[in-house]
N, C-alpha and C positions, 0 to 999 in steps of 0.2 A: 843138816839139818834136815834137808829136803828128805832124805830115809826118814826121821824124826815125824816131820809131817805127815809124810802116807802113813806111818805106824797109830798115830793119831784117827786118822779117817776109818782106817780098818777096824778102831775097835768100838769105835761110835759105830760104823755098818754091822758088825756084833752085836753092839748091844741091841740094837732096834732091832736085830734081825731073831731075836732070844728071849724077845719082851712077851709077859705071859697072855697076855690079851692081844685079842687080834688086830693087825694094822691093814688098813684100807689106804691105794692111793688116792686122794682127796683132789677127783676132777675140779677147776673150780675153787678148790680150796684154800687157796690165796688171790684167789681176785679182788678181794679189795686192798692189796698191795700192787697192782697192777695200772691203777686209776690213773696217776699220776700226779705232779702237784707243780705249781709252779707257773703263772701266765705267759712269763715268755717261754718253755718249754711245751705247754701244752697249744701254747697258740701255733707253734709249729710242726703242728703234728708229731708231738712227741720223739721230736726226732733231734735227743738230746745229751747221747752219752758219746759223742765226741766233744759237743757243743759247751758241754758244761763248766762253767769260770767260776761258779759262786757258790753260796751256801745250799740253795737245790740238789747238792750235786751228794751231799748225803742220801738222797734217794739215787739218784739218774745213776753215777758214777760217784764212789766214793774217792777212786783215785784222783781225781779232778780237785780233791779239797787242798790237794797240794800247790794248787796254784795263788791261792789265797795271801795275800800281806796282810790282811785287815779283819778283825772277826766281824761277824754280822749275825743278824737275827732278822727272820723270814717267818710269816703269819700268811695265811690262806684261808678264805671260804668258798666253796661251793655247795649250789642247794640242788639238788637233781629229783627228776618226776614231779617238776612243778611243786619242790621243796617241801618234798615227802621225806627225801634223804637228805640227812649233812654229811659233808666232807670236810675235816678240816686239817690243817697243818697249822706243826709249829715247829722252830730250829734255831739251835744256837752254834755259830763254830767260833771257832779261836786256834788261830797257829802258834807255835811254840817257837821260843826262839833254841833254848837248850834242853835236848833230852837223849837219849838211846835211840839211837836207831834201829828199827826191827831190820832194815837193809843188811846190817854187820852180821844179823845170825842167817838171813837168808843167804848172803856170801861167804858163808861156816869164818868169818872176820875173827881174829882172837883179840883184835884190839877195839874199845867201843870209843864211836867217835861223838867228842862232846863241844861241838863245834856247829854254830849256827847252821839248821838243814830245813825242809821244807817240811818238817809234819806239822800237821795238824789236825785236834780235836774237835770233835761236834756228837751233837744230840738233838735226836729229832721224834715228833711223836706223828703219829695219823688215826687219826678217826673217822669211821664210819659207822652211821648209826639213824636210826629210825625209833623215835622219841614218841612216849605217850600212848603204847599201844594199847588195847583196852583186852582186858581178861573175861571173856563171861564163863567160861566153863562152870564154873559154883554159880553164877545168875540164872542157869539154865537147870538148874539141880532140881527136879520134881519128885519131890519125897513121897507126896500122897498118892501119886502117878494120877491124879486126877488135870492135870494142865493146872500149870503157874498162873495166877493171878487170871482165872477163864474169864473172860467178860466178851460174850454173845460169841464165844467159840473163837476168839482170836487167843491164841498162847504168847502171852509176854515173859520176859526175864525180867526177875528182881534185880532191879534197877541199884540198889544199898549194897550189892553181894560186886557189883563192876572194879575190879581193881585193874592197875597201868602197868605196864613194865616196859623195859626198853630192850632192843637188840644191838647192839654195839657191840664192833671188834677195833681194836689196839692193835697198835704197830708200832714199838718204842725201839731206836734204833741210837744204837751208839759206834759212832764214825773213826775211822783212825786214815791217815793217808801224811806220804812222803815221797819226796825225790828219793827215786832207786837209782839214776845214773844221772847226765846233763841230760839226756830228752824223755826219759820214761819217771814218772809218775806209777804212783802203786799208790794202794788202797782198800779197805774192808769196813762191813757193819756185821758185828753183834747184833741183832734183834733179836726183843721177846714180845710174843704174843699173846693178847688176852681177847677172847672172845667170849661177851655175854647175851644168852637166848633166855628173858626170863629167869627163872632158878637153875636154869643150866649152863656152865661156862668152861671153859677149856684156855688151857696154858700149852705154848711152845716155845719153839729156840730156834735159831737160824743164822748161818753164815752169808753173807755177802761177799765178794771179791770182783776188784775191777781194776785197770789199768787204761792209763793215756798216754800215747807214744807221741812228743812232738818232731812230727818231719820237718816243717819247717815255722814262724812263725803265722803262715796263711795254712796249713794243712796241718790237720791233727787225726789219728785213730784213735775211737776207744772199744774197749772190750769188756763186760762188765757177768759174771755168771751168777746170777741172784737163786738163794736156796743153794748154793752151791753144796751140802752134803744130805741131801735132803730135808727140808724141815718138819720138824715132830711135831704132830699137836695132839695134846691129849683131852679128850673131853672126860666129865663128870659122869657120864652115862656109861664109862667105861667104853666108848670108841676110840679109839688112834687112829689117825691118819697121816699121811707126809705130804707135802705139800714137793712135787719133781721140780729138779733147777730148769732155770731157762737162761738159755744163753743171746744177749745182748750185743749188740758189735755196731758201729758207728761211724763213720767218715764226716770230716767237715773240712769244708774250706774256706777261708775268709780272702776278699780284697778291696782295694779302694774304689770307691764309686761317686761321682759326685759329688765332694767333700763329706761323705760317709763312708759304711763299713757296708760291704754287700756280703753275706755267710750264708750258703748252701751247707744242707745237711741230710743225710739219709738213714736211716736205722734199719737192724733185719733183728725180728725175735722167733728166737728156736725154740722151742718147747716140746715136752714128752708125755704130751697127757693124753693122745688118740682124738684131739677135739675135730680132727676131719673138716665140716663144710664148713664151720665156725672161721676158719683161717681162710687166707688167703692160697696157700698154697700146703697140700701133705702130703705125706705117704708113711703107710704103717702107722707106727705110733707117733710120728716124728709130724712138727708141722711148723708153719710158719708165716710170720706175716709182714710187712713194710710200713716202714714211715717217710716221708718225707717232708722238708721244711726248707722255710726260706726266709731271712729277716733284712731290713736295711734298719741302717741303726744311723740318723742324720746329726754329724757334729757332735754323739752322746748328747744331743736335747733331748730328742725322740726316736723311738722305733715303731716300725710296723710289719707285723709278720704275716704267715698262712703256711698252711700243711694241708697234709693229707694223712689220717691215721690209720690204725686198724680196725675200725669199725667201717673204713670205707668210704669217712668223711670228712668233706674239707673245713680247716678250721680259721679261724682269724684270731687277729692280736694285735694288739697298741700298746706302746710304754712308755710312760714317761720319766729322764732322769731327771731328777732333783738335788741341791746338796746336802750327798750321806743318802739319800733315798731315793727307792724305784718304786716306780707303782704299775705295774702290767697286769692287762685284761687280755683273755681271749673266749671266746666263743665257739660252740660247737652243736651242729645242729645233731640233734640224738637222733631223729625219724623222720621221713615224708610228709609223715598224714600229722605231725605237731601234737597229737595225741598223747603222749610221755613228757612233751616242754624241751625247751632247747637245753644248753649249759652254758652257764655262765660263770667265768671263774676269775677274781680276783686277787691280786699279792701283792705284798708288801716287801720290800727289802732293805735295811736298815743295815749301812758299812759305816764304821766305827774307824773313822780315818784322822786319826791321831797320833802323832807322833810316838807318842808311849806305849801305842796299843800296835805298832809296826811290829810286825817278825824281824 
């Protein structure tokens, strides 16, 4: 089976390499998918690759969806640059009891296991957009060459010809995860990308793959390769872009502390886009960033969080646990001058903890 997967990847790379139109490596082309989701994760500085144990794993590490025992629904809204940019997220995941395990194929098994397993399916959507952008190109069209609405020497646009458009990026995630062995979970995303800027648009497709390793009940390791085969994005203008892979790894450790649970986490991101000085460390095309986070959850009633993210900013967060509902908030200072505004994120997570829904 491994040889078959290698052949599929080879065919994909050959297909991309033989496209008639030119393909560019799109530096920052997938940046809208790197912002992060969920008030809990963002409050911990986005150090969540190994911590993930809820619905937001569709983004952080799809393998962690195998840890879920009940369906979950999540929503998040974020406003950036003083409300100019809107960032939204929504997701639904559900565990399945009886299904065919993908791990059987990876293990070259000749028998299909139809017993209960840890397979989980999910769908999520991310949208980053700026709405109501004025298009003044036709409003300044001076056909008489004498100035439009010339009044006292001032040239003004024809306001009746001003139209409005949106600039929006969408990512649709179709997720799958399962228990591969006693302490290993695997998962992946098939993601579809849609980008719109006025009359121009682009479509793309990519794959993410993740692993969770449970060393013990207290120690977890996580690994995710986003855009595993390089995500291909084709623009209506004829330009084609590749989003190169990002390798994210993380460690999470939990311990009991004063009637609560204390969690420490650290992540590293490795990119291949020659980001140089915009990253914490770089060497040639490689760049690396670090994340760190801490959380104290008191008796599963409320939680407080702090972290350090890739923008070298301190993050803060808090969460409240209600029956079947979690509400999480995170705060991050965008810049020292406050001219661009700070980032406030609120997310909710609904857990359908009914016996009829249990895995």
